[in-house]
C-alpha positions as a Markdown table, in Angstrom:
| # | Residue | x | y | z |
|---|---|---|---|---|
| 1 | Met | -10.5 | -9.2 | -32.1 |
| 2 | Ser | -10.2 | -5.4 | -33.0 |
| 3 | Lys | -7.9 | -3.6 | -31.0 |
| 4 | Ile | -9.8 | -0.8 | -29.2 |
| 5 | Arg | -7.7 | 2.3 | -28.1 |
| 6 | Ile | -8.6 | 4.6 | -25.1 |
| 7 | Pro | -8.5 | 8.3 | -26.6 |
| 8 | Ile | -5.7 | 10.0 | -24.8 |
| 9 | Ser | -8.3 | 12.5 | -22.9 |
| 10 | Asn | -9.8 | 9.3 | -21.2 |
| 11 | Val | -5.9 | 8.2 | -20.2 |
| 12 | Glu | -5.6 | 11.7 | -18.6 |
| 13 | Gln | -9.0 | 11.3 | -16.8 |
| 14 | Met | -7.8 | 8.0 | -15.6 |
| 15 | Leu | -4.4 | 9.5 | -14.5 |
| 16 | Lys | -6.1 | 12.4 | -12.9 |
| 17 | Gly | -8.4 | 10.1 | -11.1 |
| 18 | Tyr | -5.9 | 7.8 | -9.5 |
| 19 | Ala | -4.2 | 11.0 | -8.3 |
| 20 | Arg | -7.2 | 12.5 | -6.5 |
| 21 | Leu | -7.8 | 9.2 | -5.1 |
| 22 | Arg | -4.4 | 8.9 | -3.8 |
| 23 | Glu | -4.7 | 12.5 | -2.5 |
| 24 | Ala | -8.0 | 11.2 | -0.7 |
| 25 | Tyr | -6.6 | 8.1 | 0.6 |
| 26 | Ser | -3.7 | 10.3 | 2.0 |
| 27 | Arg | -5.8 | 12.7 | 3.8 |
| 28 | Phe | -7.9 | 10.1 | 5.2 |
| 29 | Cys | -4.7 | 8.2 | 6.6 |
| 30 | Ala | -3.5 | 11.5 | 8.3 |
| 31 | His | -6.6 | 11.5 | 10.4 |
| 32 | Ser | -5.5 | 10.5 | 13.6 |
| 33 | Val | -6.0 | 6.7 | 14.7 |
| 34 | Ala | -5.2 | 6.1 | 18.6 |
| 35 | Gly | -4.8 | 9.8 | 19.1 |
| 36 | Glu | -1.5 | 9.7 | 16.4 |
| 37 | Ala | -1.2 | 10.5 | 12.6 |
| 38 | Phe | 0.2 | 7.9 | 10.3 |
| 39 | Ser | 1.5 | 8.4 | 6.6 |
| 40 | Pro | -0.1 | 6.0 | 4.1 |
| 41 | Asn | 3.4 | 4.2 | 4.1 |
| 42 | Glu | 3.2 | 3.6 | 7.6 |
| 43 | Met | -0.1 | 2.4 | 7.8 |
| 44 | Asn | 1.1 | -0.1 | 4.8 |
| 45 | Val | 4.0 | -1.3 | 6.6 |
| 46 | Leu | 1.9 | -2.0 | 10.1 |
| 47 | Ile | -0.8 | -4.0 | 8.3 |
| 48 | Phe | 1.6 | -5.9 | 5.6 |
| 49 | Leu | 3.6 | -7.1 | 8.9 |
| 50 | Ser | 0.5 | -8.0 | 10.6 |
| 51 | Asn | -0.4 | -10.0 | 7.4 |
| 52 | Asn | 2.4 | -11.5 | 6.5 |
| 53 | Pro | 5.2 | -11.7 | 9.9 |
| 54 | Ser | 7.5 | -13.6 | 8.1 |
| 55 | Ile | 8.5 | -11.2 | 5.4 |
| 56 | Asn | 9.6 | -9.0 | 7.9 |
| 57 | Thr | 13.1 | -7.1 | 6.2 |
| 58 | Ala | 13.2 | -3.7 | 5.0 |
| 59 | Lys | 14.4 | -5.2 | 1.7 |
| 60 | Glu | 11.3 | -7.5 | 1.4 |
| 61 | Leu | 9.1 | -4.9 | 2.5 |
| 62 | Thr | 10.8 | -2.4 | -0.8 |
| 63 | Val | 9.9 | -5.4 | -3.0 |
| 64 | Thr | 6.6 | -6.6 | -2.0 |
| 65 | Leu | 5.0 | -3.3 | -1.3 |
| 66 | Gly | 6.9 | -1.7 | -4.6 |
| 67 | Val | 7.9 | 1.6 | -3.0 |
| 68 | Ser | 11.5 | 2.8 | -2.4 |
| 69 | Lys | 14.2 | 1.8 | -0.4 |
| 70 | Gly | 14.1 | 5.2 | 1.3 |
| 71 | Leu | 10.5 | 5.2 | 1.9 |
| 72 | Val | 10.3 | 1.9 | 3.7 |
| 73 | Cys | 13.4 | 3.0 | 5.6 |
| 74 | Arg | 11.9 | 6.5 | 6.9 |
| 75 | Ser | 8.8 | 4.6 | 7.6 |
| 76 | Val | 10.5 | 1.7 | 9.8 |
| 77 | Asp | 12.7 | 4.1 | 11.7 |
| 78 | Thr | 9.5 | 6.4 | 12.5 |
| 79 | Leu | 7.7 | 3.4 | 13.6 |
| 80 | Val | 10.6 | 2.4 | 15.9 |
| 81 | Arg | 11.1 | 5.6 | 17.1 |
| 82 | Arg | 7.1 | 5.7 | 18.3 |
| 83 | Gly | 7.3 | 2.4 | 19.7 |
| 84 | Tyr | 5.2 | 0.3 | 17.2 |
| 85 | Leu | 8.1 | -1.6 | 15.4 |
| 86 | Thr | 11.2 | -3.4 | 17.0 |
| 87 | Ser | 14.4 | -4.3 | 14.6 |
| 88 | Glu | 16.2 | -7.6 | 15.8 |
| 89 | Glu | 19.2 | -8.8 | 14.3 |
| 90 | Asp | 19.5 | -12.1 | 12.3 |
| 91 | Ala | 21.3 | -14.8 | 14.1 |
| 92 | Lys | 22.9 | -15.8 | 11.0 |
| 93 | Asp | 23.7 | -12.7 | 9.4 |
| 94 | His | 23.9 | -9.4 | 11.5 |
| 95 | Arg | 23.5 | -7.1 | 8.5 |
| 96 | Ile | 20.1 | -8.0 | 8.4 |
| 97 | Leu | 17.4 | -6.7 | 10.5 |
| 98 | His | 13.9 | -8.2 | 11.4 |
| 99 | Leu | 11.0 | -6.1 | 12.1 |
| 100 | Arg | 8.6 | -6.8 | 14.6 |
| 101 | Leu | 5.2 | -5.6 | 15.7 |
| 102 | Thr | 5.1 | -4.6 | 19.2 |
| 103 | Gln | 1.8 | -5.1 | 21.4 |
| 104 | Lys | 1.5 | -1.1 | 21.2 |
| 105 | Ala | 0.9 | -1.9 | 17.6 |
| 106 | Ala | -2.1 | -4.3 | 18.0 |
| 107 | Pro | -5.1 | -1.8 | 18.6 |
| 108 | Val | -3.7 | 0.5 | 16.3 |
| 109 | Ile | -3.6 | -1.9 | 13.4 |
| 110 | Gly | -7.3 | -3.1 | 14.5 |
| 111 | Gln | -8.4 | 0.6 | 14.4 |
| 112 | Met | -6.9 | 0.7 | 10.8 |
| 113 | Arg | -8.4 | -2.2 | 9.2 |
| 114 | Val | -11.6 | -0.7 | 10.3 |
| 115 | Ser | -11.1 | 2.7 | 9.2 |
| 116 | Met | -9.6 | 1.2 | 5.8 |
| 117 | Asp | -12.7 | -0.7 | 5.3 |
| 118 | His | -15.0 | 2.8 | 5.9 |
| 119 | Phe | -12.7 | 4.6 | 3.5 |
| 120 | Ser | -13.2 | 1.3 | 1.0 |
| 121 | Gln | -17.0 | 1.4 | 1.7 |
| 122 | Thr | -17.2 | 5.2 | 1.3 |
| 123 | Val | -15.3 | 5.5 | -2.5 |
| 124 | Thr | -17.7 | 2.6 | -3.7 |
| 125 | Arg | -20.7 | 3.7 | -2.3 |
| 126 | Gly | -23.2 | 3.2 | -5.1 |
| 127 | Ile | -21.4 | 0.7 | -7.2 |
| 128 | Ser | -22.8 | -2.7 | -7.6 |
| 129 | Glu | -20.8 | -5.8 | -6.8 |
| 130 | Glu | -20.9 | -6.9 | -10.7 |
| 131 | Glu | -19.5 | -3.3 | -11.6 |
| 132 | Leu | -16.8 | -3.6 | -8.7 |
| 133 | Ala | -16.1 | -7.5 | -10.2 |
| 134 | Val | -15.4 | -5.7 | -13.9 |
| 135 | Tyr | -13.7 | -2.7 | -12.8 |
| 136 | Thr | -11.2 | -5.1 | -10.5 |
| 137 | Arg | -11.2 | -7.3 | -13.9 |
| 138 | Val | -10.1 | -4.5 | -16.2 |
| 139 | Gln | -7.8 | -2.4 | -13.5 |
| 140 | His | -5.5 | -6.0 | -13.2 |
| 141 | Gln | -5.4 | -6.3 | -17.1 |
| 142 | Ile | -4.3 | -2.8 | -17.1 |
| 143 | Tyr | -1.7 | -3.3 | -14.4 |
| 144 | Ala | -0.9 | -6.6 | -16.4 |
| 145 | Asn | -0.3 | -4.6 | -19.6 |
| 146 | Ile | 1.6 | -2.0 | -17.9 |
| 147 | Glu | 3.9 | -4.7 | -16.4 |
| 148 | Ala | 4.4 | -6.3 | -19.4 |
| 149 | Met | 5.2 | -2.9 | -21.5 |
| 150 | Thr | 7.6 | -1.7 | -18.8 |
| 151 | Asn | 9.5 | -5.2 | -18.7 |
| 152 | Arg | 10.3 | -5.0 | -22.8 |
| 153 | Lys | 13.6 | -4.0 | -23.9 |
| 154 | Gly | 14.0 | -2.3 | -27.0 |
| 155 | Asp | 10.6 | -1.6 | -28.2 |
């Protein structure tokens, strides 16, 4: 199989496209949910904890979400202060804090799910299911290649 190279201008265009997507997503997240604005990472923490209640420490969130410890800590602190999360000390190791969603978070998470679905529908408007499937496969392969490239030593 011959190797196909992506022209540098296409790589730059792809990176600019991802930056614009991230910017649009950030603006979208800044819109009020339940009368309050949330950062994209705060939304990710709430949705993630809702979907994965057993993965509930800041360290686990950092690894699983692939974001810095500082960003996770800031988001968690804000969500605790605003009453969407509580932190409970681990029974065996007092250094570990388990994060739990509060009842206040439930309606907000429901609204976030609806809003995120709307965002997804909006950015994929005019794209067929087949085209999205191809895009998803290509995107996963690019991410796998990037992961392999960044994990190699001495290349």
